[in-house]
N, C-alpha and C positions, 0 to 999 in steps of 0.2 A: 329877715330874708327867709322865705319859705318856698316850698315846691316839692315835687316828687323826687325820689332818688335819681341821681344823675342829671338833675336840672342845671347844675352848675352853681349851687348856692355857696359853697365854700370858695371857689375861685372868684366868682363875681362879688361876693360879700367882702372878701379881702381887698379887692380892687376898689370897691365903693368906699370902704373905710379909709384906704390910703388917699383917695381923691378928696375925701372930706376931712382928712387929718383927724380921724377918730380911731379909737381902739377897736379891735376886732376880736370877737369870740366865736369860735367854731364849737358848737355844743357837743358834737360827736367827739372831737378831740378832748374837750374838757371832761366828758364822761369817761373816756378811756384813761385819761391821766388819774382821775380821782378813784376809779375802780381798779386801776393797775391791771387792766385787761382790755383786749380788743373787743369791739362790739360783737363780732360773731361768737366770741368766747362767752360774753355775757348772755347772749341769746341762748346758746347751747347749754350753759351751766346753770343759769338762773331763770331763764325764760323771758319771753317778751314783756310780761307784766313787770318784772323787776327792772328791765331796761327802761320801760316807760316811766317808772317811779324815779329812777336816776335822772332821766331826761327832764321831767317836770321840776325836780329840785334844782338842776343846773340852770334851767330856764329862769326860774324864780330868782336865783342869785344874779344871773346876767342882767335881768330886767332892773335890778337895783343899781346897776352901774351907770354913772353919768356918761352921756355922749359916747355910745358904743354901737357898732353894727354887729348884729348877732346872726349867725348862720345856723338855722335849726335843722333838725332831722326832718325827713319828709313826713313822718307820722306824728309829729308834735301836735298837729291840728286835730288829731282824733280825740283830744281832751278839751272839753269846753273851758275848763279852768285855764289851760294853756293858752287858748285863744284869747281869753279875757286878760291874762297876764301880758301877752304880746300887745294887745290893743291899748292897754293902759300905759305900757312903757314907751310907745312911740308908733311910728308908721310901720305897717306890715306890708312888705313887698313880696308879691307872688311871682316867681319865675315860671311862667306858663309855657311849657314845652310840650309839643304834640307827642302823643303816645308813641308813634312810630319812631320818632327821634330818640325818645328815652329808651325804648327797647333796643335800638341799634347801639346806643352808647353802653347800655348795660351788658349786652352780649360781648362787646369789645373789651369791656373793663376787666382788669385782672383783680380788682378789688372784690373781696368776698362780701356778698350782701345776703344776709339771712332771709330777707323777704323777696329775693329774686332767684328763685330756683325753678319755678315753672312760669313761663311767660303768660299763660292764660290767667293764672291766679294773680300774678302781679298786675295785669291789666285790670282785673276786677277791683283790686286794691286801689289802683290809681283812680278808677272811676268812682269808687266809694268816697274818696277824699276830695273830689272836685268841689262839692258844695261847701266844704270847709275852706278850701283855698279861695273860693270866690268871695269869701267874707273879708278878704284883705282890704287894705286901703289903696293899694296900687298894683294893678295887673300889668306885668311886662311880658308881652309875647316874645318868645325867643325862637328864631329860625334855626333850622337844622345846622347850618354851617356858620352861623353868626359867631364871631369871636367874642370871648368874654370881655375884652376891653371895650368893645362897642356897646355891649349890654350895660356895662358899668357906667359908661358915659351917658347913656340914655337915662338910666336911673337917677344919676346925679342931677341931670337937667330937669327931670320930672319932679324930683323932690324940691328943687329950688323954685320951680313954678307952682308948687303947692298942689300938684295934680292929685286927683283921686279918681280911680277908674274901676273899682270893684263894686259889685252889688253888696248891699248890707243885709 
């Protein structure tokens, strides 16, 4: 499960895993547990490059697990190796949420996000990642007020149907 920050990857991914009776791995939580530090602390203390290295290692470990739904961080797609790891491990689902919706969610969120300090810069980041997100197997458009449960239900149906809707 991939998409920009505040797309709902953790919430929707957990619901999809439950509906499919699969294990669920939230990479951000996994990284925080392994590093014994919150992501903002990793960014401020070690830098983004160190965080990305931890993220790639956690993704590689998660990709080896059988029958699991993985919620990635929004920037995991910035690495070609990560894209290859995800594609080799299974179906990659992109939660495609409009920028305006993401920005509204991010402004309301109490969660500290190191890459959302300046909305214009965050929008440029979002736009720079779109080509990588478009490489997924399944694009799931998410409306502003759509409930996570409905999104999860749609994903389960699309996966069961063998849908593929992203450009390669």
